[in-house]
Backbone bond lengths (Angstrom), bond angles and torsions (degrees), N, CA, C in turn:
res aa  C-N    CA-C-N  psi(-1)  N-CA   C-N-CA  omega(-1)  CA-C   N-CA-C  phi
1 M - - - 1.447 - - 1.526 109.03 -
2 S 1.303 115.85 121.98 1.457 119.37 -178.23 1.524 109.87 -96.53
3 R 1.300 113.32 149.23 1.467 119.43 178.54 1.519 109.60 -96.09
4 V 1.310 115.95 137.80 1.452 120.67 175.41 1.523 106.73 -92.78
5 S 1.337 115.22 123.44 1.458 118.21 -178.09 1.522 109.95 -117.31
6 S 1.297 114.35 161.80 1.454 121.17 179.75 1.526 109.84 -70.97
7 S 1.311 116.08 151.53 1.460 119.58 177.19 1.525 110.78 -75.50
8 V 1.324 117.34 -17.22 1.456 121.90 178.37 1.518 107.99 -95.44
9 R 1.310 116.43 118.08 1.472 120.79 -176.19 1.527 112.93 -99.10
10 D 1.297 116.40 -26.00 1.452 121.01 -174.95 1.538 110.16 -79.62
11 P 1.323 119.23 125.31 1.473 121.09 -179.19 1.529 113.45 -60.76
12 Q 1.338 116.67 -36.95 1.458 118.89 179.53 1.534 110.81 -66.39
13 E 1.327 116.21 -36.98 1.463 120.41 178.06 1.532 110.50 -67.21
14 K 1.333 116.45 -39.64 1.465 120.55 177.39 1.532 110.48 -60.98
15 K 1.322 115.97 -42.64 1.460 121.06 -179.76 1.534 110.13 -64.57
16 R 1.335 117.05 -43.05 1.458 120.86 179.80 1.531 110.78 -63.05
17 L 1.333 116.91 -43.75 1.462 120.87 178.50 1.526 111.19 -65.05
18 S 1.329 116.31 -36.87 1.461 120.22 177.80 1.527 110.63 -62.85
19 Y 1.329 116.90 -43.38 1.464 120.96 179.01 1.524 111.84 -62.33
20 E 1.329 117.84 -32.86 1.454 121.10 -176.91 1.524 113.19 -85.62
21 R 1.323 118.34 -30.95 1.462 121.40 -171.10 1.527 114.69 -103.74
22 D 1.313 118.18 -28.51 1.453 120.96 -175.92 1.521 110.84 -81.30
23 Y 1.327 115.61 151.84 1.451 122.12 -178.55 1.514 110.26 -126.02
24 R 1.329 115.87 155.37 1.456 122.81 176.27 1.520 108.95 -125.63
25 N 1.307 115.45 156.42 1.450 122.20 176.23 1.524 107.46 -95.55
26 V 1.327 116.54 125.34 1.461 119.83 -177.11 1.523 111.74 -113.51
27 S 1.324 117.01 27.36 1.458 119.05 -179.77 1.529 110.15 -73.20
28 E 1.312 115.14 158.99 1.462 119.88 -176.65 1.528 111.21 -69.03
29 Y 1.331 116.78 -41.08 1.457 121.41 -180.00 1.532 108.36 -124.85
30 P 1.326 119.34 82.75 1.469 120.78 -173.13 1.524 113.77 -65.23
31 H 1.322 118.28 -27.98 1.465 119.75 -177.79 1.518 112.57 -82.31
32 A 1.333 117.63 -10.29 1.455 120.96 177.14 1.523 111.54 -79.36
33 F 1.330 116.81 -3.12 1.463 121.54 -177.98 1.519 111.63 -56.06
34 R 1.327 117.88 -43.42 1.469 120.63 -176.14 1.525 112.27 -64.30
35 R 1.334 117.34 -20.86 1.457 121.33 177.06 1.531 111.41 -93.83
36 K 1.324 116.69 -38.28 1.462 120.67 -174.29 1.517 113.21 -80.76
37 W 1.327 118.58 -36.10 1.459 120.25 -175.04 1.526 112.29 -60.99
38 P 1.340 120.46 -50.23 1.467 118.98 178.00 1.530 112.44 -60.35
39 R 1.317 117.42 -35.83 1.463 121.23 179.37 1.527 110.76 -65.92
40 N 1.333 117.42 -45.75 1.464 121.03 -179.99 1.527 111.35 -66.43
41 K 1.320 116.31 -39.09 1.463 120.67 -179.78 1.533 109.77 -66.09
42 A 1.317 117.30 -42.85 1.460 121.16 178.97 1.523 110.87 -64.14
43 R 1.343 117.09 -40.22 1.459 120.97 178.91 1.535 111.05 -62.54
44 A 1.334 116.57 -42.44 1.468 120.57 179.55 1.531 110.41 -66.20
45 N 1.337 116.80 -40.67 1.459 119.97 179.09 1.525 111.94 -66.51
46 R 1.332 117.21 -39.51 1.465 120.61 177.93 1.530 110.80 -63.93
47 A 1.327 116.42 -42.33 1.460 120.08 179.10 1.525 110.53 -62.94
48 F 1.332 116.61 -39.76 1.459 120.61 179.15 1.522 110.73 -65.66
49 R 1.326 116.96 -45.44 1.467 120.39 179.70 1.524 111.13 -63.73
50 R 1.326 116.30 -37.87 1.466 120.69 179.15 1.527 110.04 -63.87
51 A 1.334 116.87 -45.94 1.465 120.41 179.65 1.516 110.76 -66.17
52 E 1.337 116.98 -38.57 1.461 120.98 179.23 1.525 110.88 -63.92
53 K 1.328 115.74 -40.25 1.463 120.25 179.33 1.526 111.18 -64.56
54 Q 1.327 116.88 -38.42 1.459 120.48 178.41 1.525 111.08 -64.55
55 F 1.334 116.98 -41.15 1.456 120.48 179.04 1.521 111.31 -66.38
56 I 1.333 116.98 -38.20 1.466 120.63 179.96 1.527 110.01 -66.02
57 E 1.328 116.12 -39.92 1.463 119.15 178.85 1.524 111.50 -65.44
58 L 1.328 117.69 -29.33 1.463 121.26 179.65 1.525 112.15 -82.83
59 D 1.319 118.80 -11.04 1.461 124.12 -177.50 1.528 111.29 59.56
60 D 1.305 117.22 42.76 1.462 122.14 -179.01 1.526 108.73 -113.27
61 D 1.343 116.75 87.38 1.460 121.57 -176.32 1.520 113.00 -73.80
62 T 1.298 118.48 -23.13 1.465 119.38 -178.48 1.522 110.88 -69.00
63 R 1.299 118.02 -38.72 1.467 121.14 -179.88 1.515 111.85 -81.19
64 L 1.321 118.56 -20.98 1.458 121.50 179.86 1.526 111.21 -63.49
65 A 1.328 117.19 -34.38 1.461 120.79 178.90 1.526 111.34 -68.02
66 D 1.325 117.30 -26.95 1.464 120.98 -179.44 1.526 113.06 -82.60
67 L 1.299 116.90 -11.34 1.461 121.56 -176.94 1.528 110.22 -72.42
68 R 1.320 117.04 128.37 1.458 122.30 179.74 1.519 110.18 -129.33
69 R 1.328 114.54 148.91 1.458 120.35 175.54 1.518 109.00 -74.23
70 E 1.320 117.02 146.52 1.464 122.64 178.49 1.530 109.40 -59.22
71 V 1.310 116.29 134.17 1.463 120.95 178.99 1.512 108.25 -81.16
72 L 1.325 116.11 124.71 1.455 121.22 -179.23 1.519 109.85 -107.82
73 L 1.314 116.66 134.07 1.456 120.88 172.62 1.522 107.69 -97.29
74 K 1.321 115.65 131.38 1.454 118.04 -179.18 1.516 111.21 -68.24
75 W 1.327 117.03 -37.92 1.448 120.88 178.09 1.513 108.36 -156.11
76 E 1.298 115.15 168.90 1.457 120.31 177.40 1.519 107.64 -90.80
77 P 1.332 117.53 99.18 1.461 118.51 -178.03 1.521 111.28 -74.52
78 I 1.310 116.51 142.39 1.447 121.60 176.53 1.525 107.06 -137.57
79 V 1.321 115.99 137.28 1.462 120.84 -179.25 1.528 108.61 -64.29
80 L 1.316 115.83 144.08 1.465 121.44 -176.14 1.522 111.89 -56.19
81 R 1.325 118.04 -38.50 1.474 121.16 179.86 1.534 110.42 -59.56
82 E 1.322 117.49 -45.54 1.465 121.08 179.23 1.530 111.01 -65.76
83 W 1.332 116.30 -38.03 1.459 120.28 -179.82 1.530 110.64 -63.15
84 V 1.347 116.05 -42.98 1.470 120.61 179.57 1.522 109.99 -65.17
85 E 1.340 116.99 -40.98 1.469 119.95 178.87 1.517 111.39 -63.56
86 R 1.331 117.44 -40.20 1.478 120.71 176.36 1.518 111.20 -61.74
87 R 1.336 115.89 -42.80 1.470 119.47 -179.00 1.527 111.16 -65.39
88 R 1.328 117.85 -35.98 1.463 120.90 -179.81 1.528 110.99 -70.26
89 R 1.357 117.29 -35.02 1.461 120.63 179.46 1.523 111.48 -69.31
90 D 1.310 117.55 -37.80 1.481 121.35 -175.06 1.503 112.53 -78.36
């Protein structure tokens, strides 16, 4: 059985790459996500369907193509380096 190892062998290099690539969630209530995300997604979908229905009733197909659903961010991502710097300042 062979082990799969990282191409980066140097621990300092691994730490530097981790600081640049990893992200943290900086929301006020991170565990409320499982309750809030479905609610926010449903609200955005309802708003989109409502706007779509209004356009269909107006028979305006040219503007219907321009209609887009609200873009939702699941969380506010922050790079690990910035998160650590914030924690050190506070």
